[in-house]
FIBA-899686 format. One record per residue: residue in one letter; x, y, z of N, C-alpha, C in turn. Coordinates in pm, whole numbers, plus 50000, padded with zeros to 5 digits. Atoms other than C-alpha are relative to their C-alpha. Layout:
N
aXYZXYZXYZ;...
REM end
This chain:
451
m500245014350016880130785213875499304994650124;t500765005349888877560767714091500704987750059;g499435011649935878340739614332499864987549915;m500215011750086876820714014097500945000149881;q499094998950114878950727013809501434996450041;r498655003449951882100724214022500154984850015;i499955014649983881270688014109500084993049864;s499995005950134880560680213743501375001649934;a498684997450060883840696513634501064991050063;l499045008649931885770677213900499854985549955;y500275013650046884100644613795500564997949860;l499505001150136884950651413431501524999649998;l498544999949992888580659113524500534986450045;v499585013249951888900626913722499824989449892;l500265009650107887350607513434501055001149890;l498994997950105889750623113182501374994750045;v498725004949948892740615413406500024984749997;a500075014650000891570579213443500134994449859;v499935004550139891050575413068501425001749945;y498654997650051894430591012990501004990350065;g499155009849933896070568713252499914986349935;f500185012850071894580538513076500765000149868;l499314998950128895950551012742501514999250018;v498565000549972899400556012896500444985650022;g499635013849970899450520413029499784990549885;r500365009550106897780503712731500765002349872;f499404996950131899340521812435501345007250010;n498654994549978902570535312590500165014249944;v499884986150042901820571912511500655008050111;f499344991449902903540600812689499175001250128;p498575001049971904750600012966500424986050043;s499735013749957904940562112983501494996850004;e498575003150004908630562012889500735004850124;y499404995149876909350581113211499424992850122;i500665006249885906860564113442500364985350012;e499795014449994907460527813345501324996150066;p498775003949931911150526713449499935001950150;l500144997849857910240541313788499194988950065;i500835010849947907510515513838500794986850001;e499215012350007909850487613725501054999750110;d498984999549896912590499313964499394997350137;l500655002149872910170500714256499564985450014;s500445013949997908720466714166501194990650017;s498815008449991912200451914122500575000150141;f499494999149864913310464814461499104992450097;t500955006049907910140453214638499974984949987;k500105014450023910010418814477501344993050013;g498735006850011913700411514429499924989649891;d500095010750098914480381014219499494987350067;e500585012449949913480344714267500614995850133;m499345003949876915990340514549499505008250118;e500324990649895914470369114747498505000950028;l501454998849990910740362014730499504999650143;e500475001249863910510354115100500445011650088;s499554988749919912210385915218499095012049977;s500884988450006910200417115295500745012249948;p499324987750040910900452215160500925005550108;l499164995349891912260461215505501294992050009;q498795008349998914660431715500500925003549884;k499174996050115915830441815152500705013350028;l499424986949972916380477615268501144998850100;t498925001449901918410467315575501204992749941;n498905006750070920450443915353500815010149919;d499324990650089921230471915108500785010550077;l499314990449914922260494615395501134993550079;g498925007049931924660468215526499674996250143;l500415002949863922620461015838499554985650020;s500465013949988921530425315761500344992649871;f499885008150122921610396915507498634998049938;g501405001850031917930402615430499684994049865;r500285005450133918070394915058500504985749982;w499285012550023920160363615105499844990150114;f500215007549877918710347115415499204987449970;y500645012650033917810310015386499944990750122;s500015010849901917080278615584500724988049941;y499335012150047919080246615565499504988050079;p500515012049931918160210515655500964995350108;a499195004949889919420193115966501184991749953;i498935008750051921490168515759501235008149960;a498894991750046923620197515634501025002450111;a499114996649888925060204515980500444987950080;a499645012149925925460168316093501514998250006;n498575002749975928920161616243500905012049972;t499174988350033930080197016160500545006750126;a499424991849893932210220216370500195014149945;p499794986250048932610258116356501325001249925;l498814998050081935080268716092500905010350066;d499044990949939938190284716234500585009049892;y499564991150106938630314316004501405005450026;a498704993649992942080327515931499905014949972;v500234985850029940530361415854498875005150087;e501054994149918938320385516045498695000149923;i501315000350062934610382115974499115010550067;d500844989349947932250411416011498884994850089;s501175004749927929300390816130500354993950135;g499595006049875931310373716405499464986050020;i500575013449990929500340716335500654991249895;e499285008550092931380311816181499084990449926;p500625011450067930140287915914500444987150069;v499615012949943930360251016000500434990749888;v499425008750102932270223715820500204985950055;y499705014049967932660186015818500844994249886;v499175006950099935410166415640500224985750047;n499785014149970935420128515637501504997049998;e498575003149988938790113915741500594994949869;a499495006050124939120095215412500065010049886;h500044990150107938600127015211500705013050040;r499204988449961941140150015371501215000949908;s498964998550102943090155815052499555010649901;g500324989750097943290182814792499525012850066;y500494986949952942000218414822498555001849958;r501384996550032938440231114830499865015250000;v500294985750009937220265414728498495001850019;i501404997049970933950278714871499745014549962;v500274986650054932410308914695498615004550045;g501314994749962929620331114822500135012350086;i499964988749907928800357015086500944996250113;v499025002849895931830357715315500055011350102;d500114988949906931200391815476501335003650064;l498724994949951934820402015505499885014850030;p500134985849962935510436715649499805009449882;d500164991050115935750452215301499624992349874;s500455007750116934240425515075498824991250040;f501205007749969930690412115090500084986149939;w499845012750070931380384714833501474995850002;g498625004650002934460363014826500094985049982;a499755014350011936020328714804501004996050106;l499125005249895937670308015076500724987749948;l499205011650036940490283515012500204991650126;l499885009249887940370253415245501084989749973;n498985010350013943270230015307499354986150016;p500625013349994942770192015317499184997450126;n500735002049875941560194015679498785009050013;g501164991249994938920219915596500255013050072;e499654987449933940780249515747500245010949895;v499824989050093940760283615578501465004450001;i498614995650010944230292215451500145012549913;h499934988150086943340320315211498585004649969;a501304994550040940500343515116500205009949886;w500034990450108939880361614790498865009950024;k501034989749989938010394614815499525003349859;l500544999050135935710396814514498935010849995;s500914988650008934020429514426500055005949860;t500024992950128932920448314115499935015150021;q500054985649973933080482314284501055007649919;a498944993350076936250489514083499625002449855;i500414998550140934350487613753499465013949975;t500494986850039933780521013584498494999649980;g501454999350015930130530413614499224991950100;s500705007849897929340506813903499415009650102;k500674990149916926770526214105499284994050120;v500755006149891925210500914341500924991050081;t499225008349911926550481414634500014985549955;d499925014350033927730445614585498964991850074;r500975007349919925150435614844498724996949923;i501195003250079922430436314578500374994449862;k499575007450118924500419614306500094985250036;n499925014449977924850382214266501264994749934;l498795006050054928260366114226499664985849956;y500325013250054927540336813997500774998349870;g499095001850112930220325013758501405003550044;l498644997849948933840320713870500924989049951;h498995010150032937030303313767501295003650073;v498744998449929940190298413974501104993849915;f498905004850083943410295513773501134994350086;k498925006649929946550276313865500925009750075;d499164990249931948380308313962499265007150114;g500784993949893945650317114210499165011849958;s500844989050048944100344213996498584995049978;v501415003550007940320344913970499295009249902;i500934992250083937870356113702498604997350053;f501365001849947934340362113826499055010149938;n501064992050059931070377113719499005004050107;m501094995349914928550398513908498825003449910;q501174997450082925020399713774498925006650084;e501184993849942921530411813872500015015249980;q500094985550004922010449213943501195006549929;g498884994250074924890454713702501294997250074;g498735003049936928470445513769501094998849898;g498965002250099930530431513487500884988450042;i499065010849975933480407513484501315006050049;v498754995149939936650411913691500984988450009;k498945009649970939970393913708500865006050110;v499094996049893941970395914030501144990050007;d498905009349982945340381014109499804992050129;a500135008749884945980356214389499805007850130;c500124991849879946110384714641498825009649995;s501244992250017942790399914523500195013849941;d499784987350069944390429314342499444999049858;v500675000250130942480438714026501014999749886;v499165001050120944170427913700499335007549886;w500774992550099941450440413463498514999350034;t501465000249986937750448513454499375001149861;l500764999350124935190444213178498595004850034;p501344994849969932200467413230498974994849900;g501075004250090928850457713084499104989850066;s500955009849951926030433113122500434986049958;f499595013950023927340397713152499384991750112;h500645007749894925880368913345500284985149992;h500065014449974926050333713482501284992049984;t498885009150022929290319413349501235007149949;v498714995650054932980325913283500834987249979;t499445013450020933990292013142501185000349903;p498844999750088937530288913002499924989849887;d499765009950103938290272312670501454995650013;e498615004849993941670256912587500935008349912;r499204991150083942980286512387500265013450068;g499724987649927943370312712659498855009750005;n501194991449996939820326212641498984994050096;f501125005749925936560321512830498695005049941;w501324997050053932860321912745499105006150108;s501024994649911930100342912901498805004449917;f501164994050066926620355612820500115015150009;t500014985449998926260392312726498585004949974;g501364994750012923160414012745499214997050126;g500855002349885920230411812983499614985550016;q500435013749975919240379413149498624997249942;s501355001850051915700385313024499905002049849;d500024998850146916710391412660499604986649937;f500395012550066915130366112426501214993149939;d498775005550058918400361212236501145001550100;q498935000149901921070351312488501344999249927;n498754999550075924150362612298501184996050088;m498835004949928927530348212393501265007249954;v498744993550033930980363912407501184991250040;l498735006549971934460349312394500975011150040;v499174989449943936850369812611501394994650028;n498635003949973940630368512639500265000150151;q499785001249857941680356612984501035010050053;d498914991549954944800378213002499685014949993;t500244985750022943460411412873498605004650035;g501394996149977939720410712935499365006149877;k500554994750125939140420612572499104989649933;i500915009050069936220405812379500614995749866;v499405005750121937500382812103498954998549891;s501075002050098934220374111932498674999150073;t501355000649946930460373611981499164990449916;i500985008350070927830347611892498645006550016;d501324993650003924590364811793498964989049984;m500985010850006921720341311872498955002149892;a500904997750114919540358011608500594993749874;e499335006350113922130346211356499964984850013;v500135014449979922070311411512498634995249955;r501355003750045918320310411454499895000049848;r500034999550147918830320711091500774988349939;k499225011250050921450293411047499294986650018;n500745012349972918990267411180498505002549981;p501374995150024915720277911014498914989850029;n501035010349980913930244711061499984994550142;l499925004549862914760241011429499065008450085;r501044992849926911770250111648500174998450151;i499755001649856913330250911993500165013450071;w499764986849938913560288412056498725006150054;d501244993149963909970300912069499064990550072;l500795009849926908730276012325498975006550093;y501004992849923906810302812515499085007549904;p500914992550087903670317512354500355014950001;l499764985650019904100353112222501475003850001;a498584996649993907880350512249500485007249875;m499524994550125908340358811882498985009349934;a501034991650061905150378811822500525014149980;p499414986850029906060412111655499485011050091;r500544989749912903750432111883499674994350137;a500265006149870903910410312192500205010150111;d499884991349884903350428712517501374997950063;v498665001049946906740436412674500044991050122;r500035008449881905640418312990500074985149965;h499925013950043905470386012787501324997049932;q498735001950068908950390712648501164999250099;r498954999849899910870388512976500364986050046;n499485012549943913030359113079499404987749933;l500625011050073911680336312808500994988849968;t499025010550029914930317212761500974998250118;h499134999949882917410326213043501194990649986;g498765007650012920790313112931500795000550130;n499264999849874922840302113231501244991250003;d498725007050002925720280013120500464997849856;i499335002850128928170275712830501234991750034;e498855008649972930660247012837500594994549871;p499355006050118933140239312556500444985750028;l499575014049986933860202412498501524999450003;p498535000749992937450196212621500584989949902;i499315009150091939930179512387500114986050062;a499795012849932940540152212648498744991550005;l501265007549993936840142212645499354998049864;a500655000350132936130145612272499744985849951;a500185013850046936590108312207498784993350061;q501175005649934933790100712452498695005449941;f501184994050062931400122112244500195000449848;p499645000850142931900110211884499115008249907;q500874992150088928950130111747500325014950004;f499624985949987930610162811849501505001749977;e498594996750017933950180411807500495007850122;a499424992049892936310195012067499745014749973;g500324985950015935300231012126498535002849978;d501444998050009931600225512059499465004450136;l500534994249876929500243812317498694993450039;i501315004049948926790229012531499465011950078;v500604987749948924400256712633498704996450071;s501225002249923921640257712893499105012249994;y501064989949991918400277812860499024995250108;a500735005249884916700274413197498495000949986;t501444997850001913250288913136499274989549917;t500635009650090912460265012851500524985850020;n499485013549969914260234913010500774994149882;l499315003750125916460233912699501504999550020;v498555000350016920040222612652500284996549855;f499675002750140921680222712310501495001249978;v498584999750036925080217412148500155008149873;l499804990450109926320245011918501444999749951;d498684998250059929260246011679500275015049997;p499794985649992930730280511759500525006349872;d499484994850126932250283911412498925000549891;t501035000450104929410273011183498645004750049;l501274996449936926610281711430498904989749975;v500965010950018924940248511349499724993550136;v500405007349880922990232811636500044985149969;k499775014250029924130196411646499104990750079;w500765008849911921950183111927499225008750096;w500774992649900919250194212169499114990650077;r500895007949914917080181412450499175009550086;v500914992249916914040196712621499424990950107;g500695007149894912770185312958500834990950086;a499165008249913915760167613111500085006150140;g499984993149872915690193813386498935010750003;d500964989149981913440220813524500745012150056;l499224988049965915060255413533501454996150036;q498695005849970918380236513522501135010249991;h498764992350004921860251113576501184990349979;d498715006949997925490240113532500004986849923;v499935011750087925570216213236501464996649972;d498605004150015928800196013211500164987849910;w499565012150070930540171412981500714991150101;e499355008749902931680140613174500724988449933;p499145010150062934270113213112499284987449953;n500735012150040931640085813077499165002249875;g500734997350122930240102112764498595005250022;k501314994549969927220116812940500105014950031;i500134985849968926050152512995499225000950130;t500714998549874925110161613350499525014450018;l500524986649971923090190913478499445000550141;f500604997249869921930206213803498535003049976;n501444998750024918160201013792499345006550121;n500564992849885916640227514018498624994850042;n501365004549970913080213813994499175011150067;s500634988749930911870248514093498515001049978;r501424998650031908470245513928499184987750037;r500735011849955907570211614071499195003850124;l500914995949893904640214914311499954990150116;f500025010049894905370184514528501414994650019;d498705006249971908350167214693501145009149954;l499044990050046910510198214657501434995550028;s498585003449990914060187114590500635001849864;s499234998850124916750192914330500784987049977;d499285012350036918690165514149501195003349910;i498984999850104921790159313945499624989249899;v500545008850104920630144013616501064998049891;a499075003250110922670126813343499214996649874;i500605002850131921800125012972501034992949913;d499165006250102923290100712721499615006649867;p500404992850120923360122912409499774991049878;a500185009250113923500092712177498634993250005;t501255007449987920430075012317498865008450057;m500954991249932918680104012496499524994150134;e500405006149875918410081412801500375009150118;l499794991849881918070099813134500244991150122;s499825006749872919310089113475500245010650107;v499784990949888919440105513817501274995650071;d498735003349935923020106113945499965002950149;l500134996649859922080122314274498565004550026;d501404997349968918550122014416499955009550120;g499994990049894918100153814617499084997150115;s500945003049891915210140014818500674992050111;e499285007749899917690117414999500835008950091;y499154990849922919540148115129499255012750041;d500764987749975916730173815170500665011849929;f499244990250078918580192914900499095006549897;f500874992850092916690219914710500485014449985;s499604986350030917950251714544499035005749898;v501024994250087915230273414396500625005549873;i499314993950114917700290914169501504998850023;n498555001849996921440290914093500314985350031;g499595013849974923300259614209501124995849906;r498875005350077926440241714089500234985450034;q499625013949974927740206314059501324997349930;q498705003450055931220192413998500304985350025;l499405013249983932500157413935501465002450029;t498654996149958935750161114129501044989849950;p498945009550036939140145014051500074988150094;f499995010649901938460122914354498774990849986;d501195008050028935340106814196498895002250102;t501134995949917933020125314431499195010349922;r500854989850060930130147914338499865011550099;f500044988249915930390183214481498795008349957;v501254993250031927010200614500499905012950080;t500264987449933926290236914581498505002949996;s501414996649989922740242714703499925014750041;s499814985749976922840280314669498995005850097;t501034993749919919520289014827499714992150128;q499945005549865920240267215129501305004050069;g498714996349944923700282115179500834988050039;w499405013049964925040246615172500744994149882;a499235007650099927780228514980500344986550062;f499705013249946928190191215019500564991149889;e499305008950091930190163314860499644985750036;v500375013949974929110127114821500934990649924;n499175009950067931140096114736499144990849915;g500725009050088930170067614505498894992150067;n501045006949924928100051614782498875009250043;g501014990449961926090083214832500185005850138;d499734994649867927690091515167500535014249991;i499474986449994928300127915254501394999650062;v498625000249951932080131615290500535013950030;f499634986149969932210169515313498715008150005;s501154991249992929700195515422500455013650050;f499704986249960929950233315449498685007750000;v501214992049988927070254715575500425014450030;n499674985949980927350292315541499075005750108;n500904998149887925710294415880500085014250058;v500044987449925924590326916046499144998850126;d500845002249881922190312216304499754985150012;a500095014549990922710276016403498734995650071;q501185004049924919810275216649498764999049911;n501154999950090917270283916378500314994449862;k499555005850127919240267216097499845009949885;n500034989750103919640299115895501395002049943;s498734998350070922350304915637499875011249898;v500014990250108923330329215362500604993849875;h499805005250134924020324714994501404994349975;l498775005550056926670302214843499864999549848;s500024999750146927580305314475500544987249939;e499325011250065929880276114408500964993650098;a498995007149923932120249614562500784991049904;l499125007350092935080233014390501064992550078;r498925007649937937670206714477501104997649898;y498845001350087941190205114332500994990350061;q498925008349951944060180714355501095008650062;e499014992249926946950191114577501025006549909;g499024994150091949210198114279499415010049903;y500664991150097946710220914105500665013749993;f499454986449999948230254114212501515000049974;n498594998950037951600265614080500915002150120;d499194997249881952830277714420499085002650119;d500754997549877951770284514779499765015050016;f500224985549998950510319814708499375004650131;w500674996249876948490319415031501015003250110;n498984996949901951760321315224500695013549975;t499314987550036952930352815044499085012049989;c500924988750009949810374214999499905006950136;g500074992249876949860401815258501264999550082;a498765001249922953370393015369500825012849991;
REM end
């Protein structure tokens, strides 16, 4: 074979490889089923999720090796740390750097629970119980490492979805890189585990169960499961494909182009709905919502800015609203007959701030209960809000590592910053913050755990 023939043969080989590579990518022929997962894994690691877009691959790697908080590193505004003091932990902290806290004198009552990255010696995620003065009196260690099949460190999972019961036990959910749902007792000992893909919420009903989403966060149909609180066994499942069949004339599901196309490119079928909250209407509030029944579910689909009310028995959609929030989270029923939500405003291109928005379901009227621009408050993703028993609004700005509470006048009466670098105003992730009345817990379990 002459030199020219060798060059021609090499050129032809390269051309064939290029053409075949195109066919693999375009028509999913062999070996695309083996290559695509590897590419997706590499892309997923390099990019992370929306909370990690500013961190580099090196920061992600050092985070996963336990050398840094690279995936969860944020900045917080100056107002967050105003009047705060270092938190005097009652437990040893790996990082050696304390968060900071402020409690207004008039609001030193009840208990507060702060959930997020606590970096305990053997628990990356956890929850801190604060007494009325803002002092840590107990810590829950929250991990899904005990779940059968858990193969990745908790450092690349996201604790989002938690409930604290009166006996001090906790149900929580880990999402992102696989985790499942776990119940621990007041002393953090595992009661049961539920392996599988669940995400965003573990909201109790009034019959001894709780609601969560099952399946992938990017699945078009965000199916829901009802789980027994005591056993961790699944009681029932709501199949959203069946919900669509029960509501054939309702056009609120396929709000993204190609979402329902039979041969839509898989890249156009990811994260088109993104369910992130399920809240049953409590019996005590049913009279304030005469168009609904106790037990009806209000559901949030973040990607399409959709909230809707679903009868879990008949699967009939009773009410819906698009556009009250942008990538919203944490939709709640409230005593004034309104529905509130945590409006992330993540896709707004100016005046970046999040809000707490209220909807009157009877009139569709919108109002802003808390204007985030007044507090430099902005959470790109996640986030929680609670109307507390003390008529304050407790807000968790997850991607600022900041939880704050405001009174009816809009004054900040409590602030907690999950600080790791006060000089540069850097913090790490917070999942949720809650406030309870002093009589909420059955006993002083924090005095007996570890005794």
